[in-house]
C-alpha positions in Angstrom: 5.9 4.6 -24.8 6.8 2.7 -21.7 7.4 -0.5 -23.8 10.3 1.4 -25.4 11.6 2.9 -22.1 11.4 -0.3 -20.0 14.3 -2.1 -21.6 16.6 0.9 -20.9 15.4 1.1 -17.3 15.9 -2.7 -16.8 19.5 -2.3 -17.8 20.0 -0.3 -14.6 20.3 -1.8 -11.1 16.6 -2.0 -9.9 17.2 0.3 -7.0 19.0 2.9 -9.1 16.3 2.8 -11.7 13.7 3.4 -9.0 15.6 6.3 -7.6 15.9 7.9 -11.0 12.1 7.5 -11.5 11.4 9.1 -8.2 13.7 12.1 -9.0 11.9 12.7 -12.3 8.5 12.5 -10.5 9.7 15.0 -7.9 10.4 17.7 -10.5 8.0 20.7 -10.3 6.5 20.0 -13.7 5.9 16.3 -13.0 2.4 16.7 -11.6 1.3 18.5 -14.7 2.9 16.0 -17.1 1.8 13.0 -15.1 -1.9 14.0 -15.6 -1.5 13.0 -19.2 -2.0 9.5 -17.8 -5.0 10.3 -15.6 -8.5 8.9 -16.1 -11.4 10.3 -14.2 -14.9 9.2 -13.8 -17.2 10.2 -10.9 -18.7 6.7 -10.8 -15.3 5.4 -9.6 -15.6 7.2 -6.2 -15.4 4.8 -3.2 -16.2 5.3 0.5 -14.0 3.5 3.0 -13.3 3.9 6.7 -15.0 7.3 6.8 -13.2 8.7 3.7 -14.1 9.2 0.1 -11.6 8.2 -2.6 -11.8 9.5 -6.1 -11.2 6.0 -7.4 -10.2 2.6 -5.8 -6.7 2.4 -7.1 -3.8 3.3 -4.8 0.0 3.1 -4.7 1.4 0.6 -2.2 3.9 1.6 0.5 7.5 1.2 -0.4 7.5 3.1 -3.6 8.0 6.6 -2.1 9.4 6.0 1.4 10.3 9.6 2.1 7.5 11.5 0.4 9.9 12.8 -2.2 7.5 12.6 -5.2 4.0 12.4 -3.8 2.5 15.1 -6.1 4.1 13.7 -9.2 2.8 10.2 -8.4 -0.7 11.6 -7.5 -0.8 13.2 -11.0 -0.8 9.6 -12.5 -4.4 9.3 -11.3 -4.2 7.4 -8.1 -7.1 7.6 -5.6 -4.6 7.3 -2.8 -0.9 7.0 -2.1 0.7 5.2 0.8 4.0 6.8 1.7 6.6 5.0 3.8 7.4 2.7 5.4 8.8 5.3 7.7 10.6 4.8 11.0 11.3 7.2 14.0 14.9 7.9 13.0 16.8 7.6 9.7 17.6 4.0 8.8 20.0 2.8 6.1 18.3 -0.6 5.6 20.1 -3.8 4.5 23.3 -3.9 2.4 23.0 -3.7 -1.4 22.2 -5.3 -3.7 18.8 -5.7 -2.1 16.3 -5.6 -5.0 16.1 -8.2 -7.8 13.9 -8.3 -10.8 12.4 -11.7 -12.0 11.0 -10.8 -15.4 10.0 -14.3 -16.2 7.6 -14.1 -13.3 6.8 -10.4 -13.5 8.0 -10.3 -9.9 10.5 -8.6 -7.6 12.4 -9.8 -4.6 13.4 -7.1 -2.1 15.2 -7.2 1.2 15.3 -3.4 1.7 14.8 -3.4 5.5 12.9 -0.1 5.7 15.6 2.3 4.4 14.3 5.8 4.9 15.2 9.3 6.2 13.0 9.2 9.2 9.6 10.6 10.0 10.8 14.2 10.3 12.1 14.2 6.8 9.0 12.7 5.4 6.8 15.4 7.0 9.2 18.0 5.6 9.4 16.7 2.0 5.6 16.0 1.8 4.8 19.5 3.1 3.0 18.1 6.1 4.7 19.8 9.0 1.4 21.7 9.7 -1.8 19.9 10.4 -4.5 20.0 7.7 -6.0 23.5 7.3 -9.4 21.7 7.2 -8.7 20.7 10.9 -10.9 17.7 11.6 -11.6 16.9 8.0 -9.3 14.5 6.3 -6.9 16.1 3.8 -6.0 15.5 0.2 -2.5 15.9 -1.1 -2.4 19.7 -1.4 -3.6 20.7 -4.9 -4.5 17.2 -5.9 -7.5 15.0 -5.3 -5.6 12.1 -3.9 -5.7 10.7 -0.4 -2.5 10.2 1.6 -1.8 7.2 3.8 1.4 6.9 5.8 2.8 3.5 6.6 4.8 3.2 9.8 7.2 0.5 11.0 9.4 -0.6 13.9 13.1 0.4 13.7 15.5 -2.5 13.2 17.2 -1.9 16.6 14.0 -1.6 18.6 13.3 -4.7 20.7 10.0 -6.4 20.1 9.0 -5.7 23.7 9.4 -2.0 23.0 7.8 -2.0 19.5 4.7 -0.2 20.7 6.9 2.8 21.6 7.9 3.2 18.0 4.4 2.9 16.6 2.9 5.2 19.2 5.5 7.9 18.6 5.1 7.6 14.8 1.3 7.7 15.0 1.4 10.8 17.2 3.5 12.6 14.6 1.8 11.5 11.4 -1.8 10.9 12.6 -2.9 14.5 12.5 -1.4 14.9 9.0 -2.5 11.7 7.2 -5.8 10.5 5.8 -5.1 7.1 7.3 -2.2 5.3 8.9 -1.0 1.8 8.1 0.7 -0.3 10.7 3.4 -2.5 9.1 4.0 -5.6 11.2 4.5 -7.9 8.2 7.7 -7.0 6.3 10.0 -10.1 6.2 13.0 -7.9 6.0 13.2 -6.5 9.6 14.3 -9.3 12.0 11.5 -10.5 14.2 8.9 -8.0 12.9 6.4 -10.6 11.8 6.2 -11.9 15.4 4.1 -8.8 16.1 1.3 -10.5 14.2 1.2 -13.4 16.7 -1.4 -13.7 19.4 1.4 -13.1 22.0 2.0 -9.5 20.7 -0.8 -8.3 18.4 -3.6 -7.5 20.8 -1.4 -5.5 23.3 0.3 -3.7 20.4 -3.0 -2.6 18.9 -4.4 -1.7 22.3 -1.6 0.8 22.8 -2.0 2.1 19.3 -5.7 2.6 19.8 -5.1 4.4 23.1 -2.6 6.8 21.4 -5.1 7.5 18.6 -7.7 8.5 21.2 -5.4 11.3 22.3 -5.1 12.8 18.8 -7.0 15.9 17.7 -9.0 13.8 15.2 -9.8 10.2 14.8 -7.5 9.0 12.0 -8.3 5.6 10.4 -5.8 2.9 11.3 -5.2 -0.2 9.2 -2.9 -3.1 9.8 -0.9 -4.6 6.9 -0.6 -8.4 7.1 1.7 -11.1 5.7 0.4 -13.5 3.0 2.2 -16.4 4.7 -0.1 -16.6 7.8 -2.4 -19.6 8.4 -6.2 -19.1 8.7 -6.1 -19.3 12.5 -3.3 -16.7 12.6 -5.4 -14.4 10.4 -8.4 -15.0 12.8 -6.2 -13.8 15.7 -5.4 -10.6 13.9 -9.0 -9.9 12.9 -10.1 -10.4 16.5 -7.5 -8.0 17.7 -8.4 -5.4 15.1 -12.1 -5.6 16.0 -11.5 -5.7 19.7 -9.4 -2.5 19.6 -11.6 -0.6 17.1 -9.1 -0.4 14.2 -10.6 0.4 10.8 -9.3 -2.1 8.2 -6.8 -4.5 6.8 -4.2 -4.4 4.0 -3.7 -7.8 2.4 -1.0 -8.5 1.7 2.7 -7.8 2.1 5.4 -9.6 0.3 5.8 -13.4 0.6 8.6 -15.7 1.6 7.2 -18.4 -0.6 9.0 -19.3 -3.9 6.4 -21.8 -5.1 5.9 -22.0 -8.9 8.6 -19.5 -10.0 10.1 -19.8 -13.5 13.1 -17.6 -13.1 16.7 -18.8 -12.6 17.1 -20.8 -9.4 19.9 -18.6 -8.2 17.7 -15.6 -8.6 14.8 -17.2 -6.9 17.0 -18.1 -4.0 17.7 -14.5 -3.1 16.4 -13.7 0.4 13.7 -11.2 0.9 10.0 -10.7 0.2 8.6 -11.7 -3.2 6.0 -9.4 -4.9 4.2 -9.4 -8.2 2.3 -12.0 -10.2 3.3 -15.0 -8.0 1.5 -13.4 -5.1 -1.8 -12.7 -7.0 -3.7 -15.9 -6.2 -2.6 -16.1 -2.5 -3.5 -12.5 -1.8 -6.9 -12.9 -3.4 -7.6 -16.0 -1.3 -6.7 -14.0 1.8 -9.0 -11.2 0.9 -11.9 -13.5 0.2 -11.3 -15.3 3.5 -11.1 -12.1 5.5 -14.2 -10.6 3.8 -16.2 -13.7 4.5 -14.8 -14.1 8.1 -15.8 -10.5 9.0 -19.0 -10.6 6.9 -17.7 -7.5 5.1 -17.5 -5.4 8.3 -13.8 -4.5 7.9 -12.7 -2.6 4.7 -9.8 -4.4 3.0 -7.2 -2.9 0.7 -6.1 -5.6 -1.7 -2.5 -5.7 -2.9 -0.5 -8.4 -4.6 0.0 -9.2 -8.3 -2.2 -6.4 -9.7 -1.0 -5.7 -13.2 -4.3 -5.2 -15.1 -7.9 -4.2 -14.7 -8.8 -7.9 -14.6 -6.4 -8.5 -11.7 -7.8 -5.5 -9.8 -11.4 -6.6 -10.4 -10.5 -10.1 -9.1 -9.5 -8.4 -5.8 -12.6 -6.3 -5.7 -14.8 -9.3 -6.4 -13.2 -11.2 -3.6 -14.2 -8.4 -1.1 -11.5 -5.7 -1.3 -12.8 -2.1 -1.1 -9.6 -0.5 -2.5 -6.6 -1.9 -4.3 -2.9 -1.0 -4.5 -0.2 -1.5 -7.1 3.6 -1.5 -6.9 5.4 -4.3 -8.9 2.8 -4.1 -11.7 3.6 -0.4 -12.1 7.3 -1.3 -12.7 6.5 -3.9 -15.3 3.5 -2.1 -17.0 4.4 1.6 -16.6 2.5 4.7 -15.6 -0.4 4.0 -17.9 -1.4 1.1 -15.6 -3.4 3.3 -13.2 -5.7 4.6 -16.0 -6.0 1.2 -17.5 -7.3 -0.3 -14.2 -9.6 2.6 -13.6 -11.0 2.3 -17.2 -11.6 -1.3 -16.7 -13.4 -0.8 -13.4 -15.5 2.0 -14.9 -16.5 -0.3 -17.8 -17.6 -2.9 -15.2 -19.7 -0.3 -13.4 -21.4 0.8 -16.7 -22.1 -2.8 -17.6 -23.6 -3.5 -14.2 -25.7 -0.3 -14.3 -27.0 -1.1 -17.7 -27.9 -4.7 -16.6 -29.8 -3.4 -13.7 -31.6 -0.9 -15.9 -32.6 -3.6 -18.3 -33.9 -5.8 -15.4 -36.1 -2.9 -14.3 -37.3 -2.3 -17.9 -35.7 1.2 -18.1 -33.9 0.7 -21.4 
């Protein structure tokens, strides 16, 4: 079905097509219709940073920045959805056009710049104005078995020296209402933001974030989303800061500034912004493997970058990821991608279980 629909969507401007999709998924009937794509298997359940996820496949931040269509998206069978990136106040982002498809590479370039309606609107649209009725227990999206992460970011106009003010304010507002919070310091489209990953800034930033979490009514897991363009020593600095401040995990990785190996038209490849999709697959997997080995598996990792199939997801899981996220792959492969990945992971689990039973002489 999607193979017939995609050519029509790809005739539209990428951002307009995305907005149309979100509007459709926000319709009241969307969660029911979306469940046609769902695949469920209890063996897919995963535990990470104190939470249980119905399956390891999530939706990456950036797809639904304002929480407009969370229930429709959850109906597609995700184990978690990461809303945002959201800022303290509404932000228009960078001038259009700011999203570009690279079909020859199954990739996107975006320079969105965190356009969103602000944290207050996200809480309203997502129905999260009141804390979870389960109080200290993490919450699912109401009526759906899907965890909710909220990705928070520094406003464009906030000075780097005051960045912690933004993150602390946002954490205070979303922390009691999210299953986990993701700290975005790695988008290439907010000037200077990636400097917050450097040793000069990252430890103090995470210290203030950890202190703010300690004042919340419950201990919400906090993860930091990192760039794929960092060196190994730079990654080491981030890991050290995460561990020193008691944060709960890593998301690897955000979009890349690299254009290595692209096959699309040079003028298209030269567009500024972050590249996502297939060209990022190998690099993000390498980062996951490095982080997993460097921490000896002590920090859960959400793997993202170039996941467009079960094989790509399993590659991330084999490298050390606990959960995975999709975004660009969903645009190219359609809503059936989530079920396809979960079926592939379930098949691997069955094969592994059968192999172990055979080894023990139980079959």
